[in-house]
Structure formats: structure tokens, C-alpha cells
C-alpha positions in Angstrom: 117.9 88.7 76.4 114.6 87.6 74.8 112.1 86.6 77.5 114.2 88.0 80.4 112.5 90.1 83.0 113.6 93.6 83.6 115.4 92.5 86.8 117.3 89.8 84.9 118.2 92.3 82.2 119.5 94.8 84.7 121.6 92.1 86.4 123.0 90.9 83.0 123.9 94.4 81.9 125.5 95.2 85.2 127.7 92.1 85.2 128.6 92.7 81.5 129.8 96.2 82.4 131.7 94.8 85.4 129.7 96.8 87.9 128.7 95.8 91.4 125.3 96.6 92.7 126.9 99.4 94.7 128.7 100.8 91.6 125.3 101.0 89.8 123.5 102.4 92.8 126.2 105.1 93.3 126.0 106.1 89.7 122.2 106.6 89.9 122.2 108.1 93.4 120.1 105.4 94.9 120.7 102.9 97.7 122.3 99.5 96.9 119.2 97.9 98.4 117.1 99.6 95.7 119.2 98.0 93.0 118.9 94.7 94.8 115.1 95.0 94.8 115.1 95.8 91.1 117.1 92.7 90.3 114.9 90.5 92.5 111.8 91.9 90.9 110.1 93.3 94.1 110.6 96.9 93.1 111.0 98.6 89.7 112.8 101.7 88.5 110.9 104.6 87.1 111.1 105.9 83.5 113.9 108.4 84.3 116.1 105.8 86.1 115.6 103.3 83.3 116.9 105.9 80.8 119.9 106.8 83.0 120.7 103.1 83.4 120.6 102.6 79.7 123.1 105.4 79.3 125.4 103.9 82.0 125.2 100.5 80.3 125.7 101.9 76.8 122.5 100.4 75.4 119.3 101.7 73.9 116.6 102.3 76.6 114.2 100.1 74.6 116.2 97.1 75.8 115.0 97.8 79.3 111.6 99.1 78.5 110.7 96.0 76.4 111.5 93.6 79.3 108.5 92.3 81.2 108.0 93.0 84.8 109.2 90.4 87.2 107.2 88.1 89.5 103.7 89.1 88.3 102.1 86.8 90.9 103.0 89.3 93.6 100.5 92.0 94.6 101.2 94.9 92.2 101.4 98.4 93.8 102.0 101.7 92.0 103.0 105.0 93.8 102.5 108.2 91.9 104.3 111.3 93.2 105.9 114.0 91.2 108.5 115.0 93.7 111.5 112.6 93.1 112.7 112.7 96.8 109.2 112.0 98.1 108.6 109.3 95.5 111.8 107.4 96.5 110.9 107.8 100.2 107.3 106.6 99.8 108.3 103.7 97.6 110.9 102.6 100.2 108.3 102.8 103.0 105.8 100.8 101.0 108.4 98.2 100.1 109.6 97.8 103.7 106.0 97.7 105.1 104.7 95.3 102.4 107.9 93.3 101.5 106.0 90.6 99.5 104.7 93.1 97.0 106.1 94.6 93.7 106.2 98.4 93.9 106.3 100.5 90.8 107.2 104.3 91.0 105.8 106.9 88.7 106.3 110.7 88.5 103.9 111.3 85.7 100.2 110.3 85.6 100.4 109.4 81.9 103.2 106.8 82.6 101.2 105.3 85.5 98.1 105.0 83.3 100.0 103.5 80.4 101.4 100.9 82.8 97.9 100.1 84.2 96.6 99.5 80.7 99.0 96.5 80.2 99.8 95.4 83.8 97.6 94.4 86.8 97.4 97.0 89.5 96.1 95.9 92.9 96.8 99.0 94.9 97.6 102.6 93.9 98.9 105.4 96.1 98.2 108.6 94.2 99.3 112.1 94.9 96.5 114.5 94.0 98.2 117.6 92.9 100.6 116.5 90.1 102.7 118.5 87.7 100.9 118.3 84.3 98.1 116.2 85.8 95.7 115.5 88.6 95.4 112.5 90.8 91.6 112.5 90.7 91.6 112.3 86.9 94.3 109.7 87.1 92.1 107.6 89.4 89.1 107.9 87.1 91.3 106.6 84.2 92.8 103.9 86.3 89.5 102.6 87.5 88.2 102.4 83.9 90.9 99.9 82.9 91.4 98.3 86.4 88.0 98.6 88.1 89.1 96.4 91.1 92.1 98.5 91.8 92.3 99.9 95.4 93.0 103.6 95.1 94.4 105.4 98.1 94.9 109.2 97.7 98.1 110.6 99.2 97.9 114.3 99.7 98.5 117.5 101.7 95.2 118.9 100.6 92.1 117.8 102.7 89.8 119.8 100.4 89.8 117.0 97.8 88.2 114.5 100.2 84.7 114.9 98.8 85.8 114.2 95.2 87.9 111.2 96.4 84.9 109.7 98.2 82.7 110.1 95.1 85.1 107.7 93.4 84.6 105.1 96.1 88.3 105.1 96.8 89.8 102.8 99.4 91.5 105.6 101.4 92.5 109.2 101.8 95.8 109.7 103.6 97.5 112.9 104.6 101.3 113.1 103.9 103.7 111.8 105.0 103.1 108.1 104.1 104.2 106.1 107.2 104.2 102.3 107.9 101.3 102.8 110.3 99.2 104.5 107.7 100.0 101.8 105.2 99.0 99.1 107.6 95.7 100.9 108.4 94.9 101.3 104.7 95.7 97.8 103.7 93.6 96.5 106.5 90.5 98.2 105.1 90.9 97.9 101.3 87.7 98.0 99.2 88.9 94.9 97.3 90.9 92.3 99.1 94.3 91.5 97.5 95.5 87.9 97.8 99.1 87.7 99.1 99.2 91.3 100.4 100.6 90.3 103.8 101.4 93.0 106.3 104.0 91.8 108.9 103.0 92.3 112.5 104.2 95.6 113.9 106.9 95.1 116.4 
């Protein structure tokens, strides 16, 4: 599978194991549409899901971790939220609102920062209060390696607004993350992102 993207690797392993997209989705407790997005390269599984997939496929997780991300020409978006249910919900909302983007979910600040050091990040939605970390500190690290990344803080805590503004962030959004809030934020990004099209609201 040398040179294959992670979406292509997932597809190949799924077919080899005689699994449908629904079979894989059910085994990971995600929607079939999520697996479809992985395979098409418009959304990517987080670290825990990659490890679970490797177990289902009977391969070492490094087979999946080593595969490059798909369709790098798309706007690259990360979502960092330590609550798994919220992370899945927010990523789904971002994917549906910005369908021509690649969305990468992360529960841990360290994983998100490691990704940003090797991959372009155009837009980051960051929870502020993270288990084992802090979204403000993550933003500082993120901007050191990706100075033109648009950082939008996603939180339930208005008291962090001053610190966020000191970082010249692109936005500060109170949870929950909705399509309307995403549209509003992407219309006023600090750094324009080519190809980040927002469909007209019906």
C-alpha cells in the first residue's frame, strides 16, 4: 500500500476483510456516511478510531498512521474537543456546512499540535478547557508552526475572551457549534482561505 492515502488504505483493508461501509461503521459505532467521508478523503478518523480500525482489520496501527492524508489541496480544518460525542457532532456540523473541506478531529491537544507540525492547517476550532491541556496554550503552539492558521475558540466559558483576543484569533464562539455560527466565522476569517466555500443557506 506504499503511496496510498489513508482513505485508500481504509478502503483496501475493508474490502480485503469483506466488510461493507456499514459493517465497518457499525463496528466502530459511527455513521456509514462518516466511513464514506474517510474513504473519499474529506474527513479523517481520530487516533482512537484509527487504533480500533487496525484491530478490526487485524493489522498494526502503523499501517494506517503512516498513510498520508488525502486531497491536500482542500482547505484543511482541525476540530479539537475532548468530549467524544461533542467532537463527532462538531465535526459532522463542520463537514456538512463546509463540504469542500477536509476535517480532522482530535481529542488531545498534543495530537493536534503534532499534526500541525507536518500538515497544513487553515482553520482550527479549539475547545479551551481540555483534559490534560488548554486550548489557549494549544493556539500559541499552533500559531508558532502555522502563523496563518485561523483560530476560532469554541467554548462554554466567556471569561477566556480577553486571552483569546490577545492572540489575535479569528473568532470566539460559544457552544454549541451550529451551521450559522460556522458561516459567520468563515465570513470573517483573519486570513482568507482559498477554496473554503460556504454554500448559500437555504
